[in-house]
N, C-alpha and C positions, 0 to 999 in steps of 0.2 A: 190209742187216741186217734181221732179223725185227722187225716192228712190231706184229703181232697174232697170237694163237694161239687156236684153237677145238678143242674135243674133242667128239665125239659122246657121247650119254648113256651108251652102253655102255662108253666108254673104249677102244674098239678102233681108232678113227680119230682122226687129228689133222690139222688144216689150219693152215698157217703163211702169213702174208702179209708181204710185204717191201717195202722202199723201192725195190728194183730192179724193181717192177711185177709180180712173180711170186707166184702161189699154189702151194704145194706140198702134196700130199696124201700122208699116211703111213698105212699099214695095219699096226698092230703085230702082228697075228696072221700076216700073210703077208710080213713084212719079211725080206729076205735078209741075209746076213752083211755086205754092204757098207753097210747102213743108209742106203739112199737112198729118196727118195719114189717112189711108184709112178706119180705123175702130177705134172707141172709145167705150169702154164698162165699166160698173160698176159691177164687179163680185159679190161683197158683199157690198151693201150700208152701209155706216157708219164705214167701216174698211179700213184703208190704205193698200196698196199693199206692202208686204214686200219682196217677192221673185218671180222671173219668171225664167222659163227655157223651151227651146225648146227640144223636144225629139231628139235622135240622127239622125233620118231620117228627122226631121223638120216638120213632119206631125201633131204634137200635141204640145200644149202649156200648161205648168203647171203654175198655178197661186196660190200663197199662200198669203192670206190676213193676217193681224196682229192678227186674232183671232184663229189661229191654225187649221182652216179648209182649205182644198185645193179643187181646181177645175181643171179639164183637159178639154181643148177646142180643137176643130179641128184647123188646120193651119190658117184659116181665122176668127176664133172665132165666126163663125156663128152657131156652134152646141156645146152644153155642153155635154161632153162625160161621165164624172164622177164628182161627188161631194161627199166629205167625210162628215161624221157626225162630230160635234165638238168634238175634243179631240182624234180622230182616227189617 
C-alpha cells in the first residue's frame, strides 16, 4: 500500500512510496493509456518507504526508508546522487 506521495513543483511528476519497499515515478505529461509508472525502484530492500520529496527545482528526489537512512536520486531515478550512512 502507498505510504507517501510527493509532487514536483510543476505538478508534472509524482513519486509514490510504499510498504512493499518500492518507489514508483509517474510522469503525467508522458503517461500512456495503461496508467503505469515509468520507473519503479527499490531503494533499500526490506525497508518500507516512509517519506519522499522533490527538490525545489524538481531535479532531485529525496527518498527516506523506514531505517533512518536517506538517498537522493536524479529526477528520473536513474542515478543515485547521495546515500547516507545509517543514523546520519
